[in-house]
N, C-alpha and C positions, 0 to 999 in steps of 0.2 A: 445187047440181049438177042439170041439166036433160037429159034424154034425148030424142032424137027420130028419126026416120029419117034424117036428115042428119048429125047430129052431137051433140056434148056441149058444153053451155054452163056455163060456172061463173062466178060473182059470189060477191064479196065487197065491202065498203065502199069499198076503195080500189083494186080491180083487176077486171077480168072479161076472160074468154076465151071464145072458140068455136072448136071444133077439128072439122072435118069428118070424119066416118068413113073417107073416100078417103084423108085423109092420113095415116091410121096405117100404120106399117109392120108391126108386129105387136103382141101383148097378152100380157104375162108376168103369171102368177099365182102368188102366193107366199101363204103362209097368213095374212100380215098385209094384204097390199094387191095391187091389179091395177095393172100399169104399162102404160099406153097409150103406146107407142113411138112417135114420131114420125122419130126419127133416130137416130145415133149419140149425138148430144149432147142430145136433147130427149125428154123423157117426161111425161107426165101422171100423177099418182101418185092412185090412188082408194083410200083406207084403209078395211078393211074393220071396224076398230075402231070406228067410228063409226055402224055400220049394224047395224038390227035383224037377227034371223036370216030374217025374210021379204025384208026389202030386199037382203040378200045373195043369197038365191035368185033373186029377181028380175034383179038386176044380171048375175049369173053366166049366168043363161040368155038374157039380151040380148046380152052379148059373144060368147058361144059361137055365136050365130046369125050376129053380125058375119063373124068370121074365127076361124080355128083359133087355140088359145090355145098357146103356147110355155110350157114349164116349165123 
């Protein structure tokens, strides 16, 4: 996963995606993950369990600067 000023890019051996921040409807944060909501039927899940504490803090700060987070 790579974040930049324009969006988020994910890459895996068989698939990849690029989502621009302007495409997000809202962001939902739970204790386990962030859900970057694109529409009623589509969201990108970012699991917290695979992140170090420092990475979680950085990601939290980044998404809070983008848009208000729904809970």
